[in-house]
VOBA-1610 file (N, C-alpha, C; in pm, whole numbers, padded with zeros to 5 digits, always signed):
BEGIN
Met+07355+00644-06687Met+07409+00775-06656Met+07551+00791-06713Lys+07613+00678-06742Lys+07747+00682-06799Lys+07743+00697-06951Gln+07623+00690-07007Gln+07609+00694-07152Gln+07654+00828-07210Thr+07705+00820-07331Thr+07749+00939-07404Thr+07637+01042-07416Arg+07517+00996-07443Arg+07408+01092-07465Arg+07370+01169-07339Val+07396+01113-07222Val+07372+01188-07097Val+07467+01308-07092Ala+07595+01283-07119Ala+07694+01392-07119Ala+07659+01496-07225His+07619+01450-07342His+07586+01544-07451His+07464+01629-07418Leu+07359+01567-07363Leu+07239+01643-07330Leu+07267+01743-07218Leu+07343+01701-07118Leu+07376+01793-07009Leu+07456+01912-07061Lys+07551+01886-07149Lys+07629+01995-07210Lys+07539+02088-07291Lys+07445+02031-07365Lys+07352+02112-07445Lys+07269+02203-07354Ile+07224+02150-07242Ile+07147+02230-07145Ile+07234+02340-07088His+07354+02304-07044His+07444+02403-06984His+07481+02514-07083Asn+07486+02483-07211Asn+07523+02582-07313Asn+07404+02652-07377Ser+07284+02623-07331Ser+07164+02676-07395Ser+07144+02825-07368Arg+07161+02905-07472Arg+07135+03049-07461Arg+06986+03079-07441Pro+06895+03010-07514Pro+06752+03036-07492Pro+06708+03007-07347Leu+06755+02897-07290Leu+06720+02867-07150Leu+06775+02973-07056Leu+06899+03013-07078Leu+06961+03117-06994Leu+06883+03247-07006Ser+06846+03283-07128Ser+06767+03405-07151Ser+06634+03399-07077Met+06570+03283-07083Met+06441+03268-07016Met+06455+03288-06864Leu+06557+03226-06805Leu+06577+03242-06660Leu+06608+03387-06624Lys+06683+03454-06708Lys+06713+03596-06682Lys+06587+03682-06696Arg+06502+03651-06794Arg+06376+03724-06809Arg+06286+03704-06688Met+06301+03590-06621Met+06225+03563-06499Met+06290+03630-06378Glu+06391+03713-06407Glu+06466+03788-06305Glu+06539+03698-06206Met+06582+03584-06254Met+06660+03494-06171Met+06803+03546-06163Glu+06855+03554-06044Glu+06992+03599-06021Glu+07084+03478-06010Pro+07211+03493-06048Pro+07305+03383-06032Pro+07318+03339-05886Ile+07331+03209-05868Ile+07349+03151-05735Ile+07498+03121-05717Thr+07561+03196-05629Thr+07704+03179-05603Thr+07726+03078-05491Pro+07847+03026-05478Pro+07876+02936-05366Pro+07845+03001-05231Glu+07874+03130-05218Glu+07847+03199-05092Glu+07697+03200-05059Ile+07614+03224-05159Ile+07469+03221-05139Ile+07426+03081-05097Met+07479+02980-05165Met+07444+02841-05132Met+07481+02809-04988Leu+07601+02850-04946Leu+07646+02820-04810Leu+07561+02894-04707Asn+07527+03018-04733Asn+07441+03093-04641Asn+07305+03026-04627Lys+07248+02979-04740Lys+07118+02912-04736Lys+07125+02783-04656Ile+07228+02705-04679Ile+07237+02576-04609Ile+07259+02599-04460Asn+07342+02695-04425Asn+07364+02724-04282Asn+07236+02769-04213Ala+07153+02845-04283Ala+07028+02895-04224Ala+06922+02785-04213Ser+06937+02678-04290Ser+06831+02577-04296Ser+06854+02456-04206Leu+06974+02439-04154Leu+07005+02314-04084Leu+06944+02308-03944Ser+06885+02195-03914Ser+06825+02172-03783Ser+06931+02128-03682Arg+06896+02136-03556Arg+06988+02088-03451Arg+07017+01940-03469Glu+06913+01865-03509Glu+06929+01721-03529Glu+07037+01693-03634Val+07030+01760-03746Val+07128+01738-03853Val+07266+01782-03807Leu+07272+01890-03732Leu+07402+01941-03684Leu+07466+01852-03579Thr+07391+01754-03525Thr+07452+01662-03429Thr+07546+01563-03497His+07535+01549-03627His+07618+01453-03700His+07756+01513-03727His+07857+01442-03680His+07996+01488-03695His+08031+01517-03841Ile+07988+01429-03932Ile+08025+01447-04073Ile+07963+01574-04130Val+07847+01614-04082Val+07785+01738-04129Val+07868+01857-04081Arg+07906+01857-03955Arg+07987+01968-03902Arg+08123+01973-03972Lys+08184+01857-03992Lys+08313+01851-04063Lys+08297+01903-04206Ser+08188+01868-04270Ser+08162+01912-04408Ser+08139+02062-04416Leu+08070+02118-04318Leu+08048+02263-04316Leu+08180+02338-04303Thr+08270+02286-04222Thr+08403+02347-04209Thr+08475+02340-04343Tyr+08468+02224-04408Tyr+08529+02208-04540Tyr+08472+02311-04638Leu+08340+02327-04639Leu+08276+02420-04732Leu+08324+02563-04709Glu+08336+02602-04583Glu+08382+02737-04552Glu+08527+02758-04594Glu+08609+02657-04575Glu+08753+02669-04604Glu+08787+02652-04752His+08698+02594-04830His+08728+02564-04971His+08627+02624-05069Met+08563+02731-05030Met+08460+02791-05116Met+08520+02837-05249Pro+08461+02791-05360Pro+08511+02835-05491Pro+08490+02985-05512Ser+08585+03045-05578Ser+08573+03186-05614Ser+08556+03192-05765Leu+08436+03232-05808Leu+08403+03226-05951Leu+08343+03356-05999Asp+08358+03382-06127Asp+08296+03498-06190Asp+08158+03456-06241Ser+08053+03509-06182Ser+07917+03465-06217Ser+07878+03501-06360Arg+07955+03584-06427Arg+07925+03613-06569Arg+07938+03488-06655Phe+08011+03389-06605Phe+08033+03268-06682Phe+07943+03153-06637Phe+07848+03181-06547Phe+07755+03079-06502Phe+07659+03043-06616Thr+07601+02925-06606Thr+07511+02874-06709Thr+07380+02830-06645Val+07292+02777-06728Val+07172+02712-06677Val+07216+02583-06609Val+07168+02562-06488Val+07197+02441-06412Val+07064+02378-06373His+07051+02249-06392His+06926+02180-06358His+06907+02171-06207Gly+07011+02129-06136Gly+07006+02127-05990Gly+06960+01997-05927Asp+06913+01901-06007Asp+06866+01773-05952Asp+06879+01664-06057Val+07002+01625-06085Val+07028+01533-06196Val+07024+01386-06155Asn+06947+01354-06050Asn+06939+01213-06010Asn+06870+01131-06119His+06892+01000-06115His+06847+00912-06223His+06696+00915-06247Asn+06618+00951-06146Asn+06472+00957-06163Asn+06428+01071-06254Asn+06514+01167-06277Asn+06479+01282-06360Asn+06526+01268-06505Trp+06584+01155-06539Trp+06624+01128-06677Trp+06524+01027-06734Leu+06453+01066-06837Leu+06352+00979-06896Leu+06386+00947-07041Leu+06354+00824-07079Leu+06375+00778-07215Leu+06238+00756-07279Ser+06214+00821-07392Ser+06084+00810-07459Ser+06075+00677-07535Asp+05954+00649-07583Asp+05932+00529-07665Asp+06015+00534-07793Arg+06053+00655-07833Arg+06135+00673-07954Arg+06284+00679-07921Asp+06319+00639-07800Asp+06458+00636-07755Asp+06520+00776-07746Glu+06435+00876-07712Glu+06484+01013-07691Glu+06505+01034-07542Leu+06614+01099-07507Leu+06647+01123-07367Leu+06599+01262-07325Phe+06535+01268-07209Phe+06485+01395-07155Phe+06529+01410-07010Leu+06557+01533-06971Leu+06583+01567-06831Leu+06461+01645-06784Val+06391+01592-06684Val+06265+01652-06637Val+06281+01706-06495Asp+06175+01769-06444Asp+06167+01826-06309Asp+06263+01944-06296Trp+06220+02055-06350Trp+06304+02174-06359Trp+06280+02274-06246Glu+06214+02234-06139Glu+06183+02332-06033Glu+06308+02383-05962Gly+06418+02310-05968Gly+06542+02354-05903Gly+06638+02424-05997Ala+06592+02458-06118Ala+06680+02522-06217Ala+06731+02655-06164Met+06854+02686-06202Met+06918+02809-06156Met+07025+02852-06255Ile+07075+02972-06234Ile+07191+03020-06307Ile+07308+03005-06211Ala+07401+02918-06246Ala+07509+02885-06152Ala+07622+02813-06226Asp+07713+02762-06149Asp+07828+02687-06199Asp+07780+02549-06246Pro+07807+02510-06371Pro+07763+02378-06418Pro+07826+02262-06341Ala+07932+02288-06267Ala+07993+02182-06185Ala+07895+02130-06080Ile+07789+02204-06052Ile+07684+02158-05960Ile+07622+02029-06013Asp+07580+02031-06139Asp+07519+01913-06200Asp+07623+01804-06226Ile+07736+01844-06280Ile+07838+01746-06317Ile+07887+01669-06195Gly+07912+01739-06086Gly+07963+01674-05965Gly+07867+01570-05910Met+07740+01608-05894Met+07643+01512-05839Met+07628+01391-05930Leu+07629+01414-06060Leu+07616+01303-06153Leu+07737+01210-06143Leu+07856+01266-06146Leu+07975+01181-06143Leu+07990+01109-06009Tyr+07977+01181-05899Tyr+07994+01117-05768Tyr+07891+01007-05744Asn+07771+01022-05798Asn+07666+00924-05773Asn+07663+00808-05871Tyr+07707+00831-05996Tyr+07680+00730-06098Tyr+07799+00684-06181Val+07909+00753-06175Val+08022+00718-06262Val+08144+00685-06175Pro+08202+00565-06193Pro+08323+00533-06116Pro+08432+00637-06143Gln+08505+00672-06039Gln+08602+00781-06048Gln+08706+00760-06158Gln+08743+00636-06184Gln+08842+00611-06289Gln+08787+00640-06429Gln+08656+00661-06441Gln+08594+00694-06570Gln+08558+00842-06583Trp+08586+00921-06480Trp+08549+01063-06484Trp+08613+01137-06600Ser+08741+01115-06620Ser+08813+01187-06725Ser+08750+01162-06862Glu+08716+01037-06889Glu+08654+01001-07016Glu+08514+01065-07027Trp+08435+01061-06917Trp+08301+01120-06918Trp+08311+01271-06943Leu+08404+01335-06874Leu+08421+01480-06889Leu+08465+01516-07030Glu+08549+01433-07089Glu+08591+01456-07228Glu+08471+01446-07322Thr+08385+01348-07299Thr+08262+01334-07378Thr+08174+01457-07359Tyr+08167+01507-07238Tyr+08089+01628-07207Tyr+08149+01750-07277Gly+08282+01751-07290Gly+08347+01860-07362Gly+08441+01945-07279Val+08484+01894-07163Val+08582+01967-07082Val+08693+01872-07040Gln+08805+01929-07005Gln+08916+01851-06954Gln+08906+01843-06802Glu+08935+01726-06748Glu+08940+01714-06603Glu+09056+01799-06552Ser+09032+01871-06444Ser+09136+01956-06386Ser+09118+01960-06235Leu+09221+02002-06166Leu+09213+02015-06021Leu+09105+02115-05984Asn+09097+02227-06057Asn+08996+02328-06029Asn+08855+02270-06043Leu+08829+02199-06150Leu+08697+02139-06171Leu+08668+02035-06064Asn+08766+01951-06032Asn+08746+01849-05928Asn+08714+01912-05793Lys+08780+02022-05760Lys+08752+02091-05634Lys+08610+02144-05632Arg+08567+02205-05742Arg+08432+02260-05749Arg+08328+02150-05744Met+08351+02041-05816Met+08255+01930-05814Met+08240+01875-05672Lys+08351+01857-05603Lys+08343+01806-05466Lys+08268+01904-05377Trp+08300+02033-05387Trp+08237+02134-05302Trp+08085+02131-05321Tyr+08041+02132-05446Tyr+07896+02134-05473Tyr+07829+02003-05434Thr+07897+01891-05450Thr+07839+01763-05410Thr+07824+01757-05259Val+07921+01809-05186Val+07912+01813-05040Val+07794+01899-04997Ile+07781+02018-05052Ile+07674+02108-05007Ile+07536+02053-05045Gln+07524+01993-05164Gln+07395+01935-05203Gln+07361+01814-05115Ser+07460+01737-05079Ser+07437+01621-04993Ser+07388+01663-04855Ile+07446+01768-04800Ile+07399+01820-04671Ile+07254+01864-04684Gly+07221+01930-04793Gly+07083+01972-04817Gly+06987+01854-04822Leu+07031+01744-04883Leu+06947+01624-04889Leu+06934+01559-04752Val+07040+01558-04674Val+07031+01507-04537Val+06925+01586-04461Gln+06929+01719-04472Gln+06832+01804-04403Gln+06690+01776-04454Trp+06673+01764-04585Trp+06540+01741-04641Trp+06481+01610-04590Tyr+06562+01502-04593Tyr+06511+01373-04548Tyr+06484+01373-04398Glu+06561+01448-04322Glu+06534+01460-04178Glu+06400+01530-04156Glu+06374+01635-04231Glu+06245+01707-04220Glu+06128+01617-04257Gln+06148+01528-04354Gln+06042+01437-04398Gln+06030+01315-04307Lys+06118+01306-04208Lys+06125+01192-04116Lys+06153+01061-04191Arg+06229+01072-04296Arg+06271+00955-04374Arg+06416+00925-04335Tyr+06429+00867-04219Tyr+06561+00852-04156Tyr+06651+00752-04229Lys+06593+00652-04291Lys+06675+00557-04367Lys+06743+00631-04483Asp+06665+00712-04555Asp+06722+00790-04665Asp+06822+00893-04613Met+06791+00954-04499Met+06884+01050-04439Met+07018+00982-04410Asn+07011+00861-04356Asn+07135+00789-04324Asn+07211+00748-04450Thr+07139+00717-04556Thr+07204+00686-04684Thr+07284+00808-04731Trp+07225+00927-04720Trp+07295+01049-04762Trp+07408+01087-04666Leu+07393+01057-04539Leu+07505+01079-04445Leu+07623+00990-04483Lys+07594+00866-04517Lys+07700+00774-04559Lys+07766+00824-04688Phe+07683+00866-04784Phe+07735+00919-04909Phe+07822+01043-04883Leu+07775+01133-04797Leu+07850+01253-04762Leu+07986+01215-04705Asn+07988+01116-04619Asn+08114+01070-04560Asn+08208+01017-04669Glu+08153+00942-04764Glu+08235+00889-04874Glu+08293+01001-04959Val+08212+01101-04989Val+08260+01215-05070Val+08369+01289-04994Met+08347+01313-04866Met+08446+01386-04786Met+08577+01309-04777Asn+08570+01177-04780Asn+08692+01096-04768Asn+08752+01058-04903Ser+08688+01099-05011Ser+08746+01076-05143Ser+08821+01202-05184Asn+08913+01187-05274Asn+08990+01304-05322Asn+09042+01386-05204Met+09111+01322-05114Met+09158+01389-04993Met+09248+01508-05023Phe+09310+01509-05142Phe+09398+01620-05179Phe+09319+01746-05213Ile+09188+01732-05226Ile+09104+01847-05262Ile+09046+01908-05135
//
């Protein structure tokens, strides 16, 4: 996940005009942070809400919601975990499982990838390879989206009664919330 070609392929996807056109032809509307927060708030069970870190994270999300112009949103995969990156017999890299694709802030994909797979001291170099400069604004957005996606995964695993995985994501959520405390 730290490889140069991962950053390059993700950038190519995020900059793809044909993919963006296709999603727009399918009448897909941009997904804003406000829409994401409303969806997550509507989906959480009482069980998930009993966890202090989830409640603390929801407060963080409300207080730090990014304000963005959706005209600049791109194609976002929405599930960049390592299981969705495949290498062909010809050494070609593919990103599969597009059911979560959306028009949104590319920081959604970048944040989950970096927080899960790239040590923080290497973020600046990875982002440079991707083609952007690390900034406070980008770091804030990456953290916000990683927090909200992590809460969604906690809820999903709770619904599936996969409590070990749910606890793994609760631990991860706690780590994200306690990292970059200045954000």
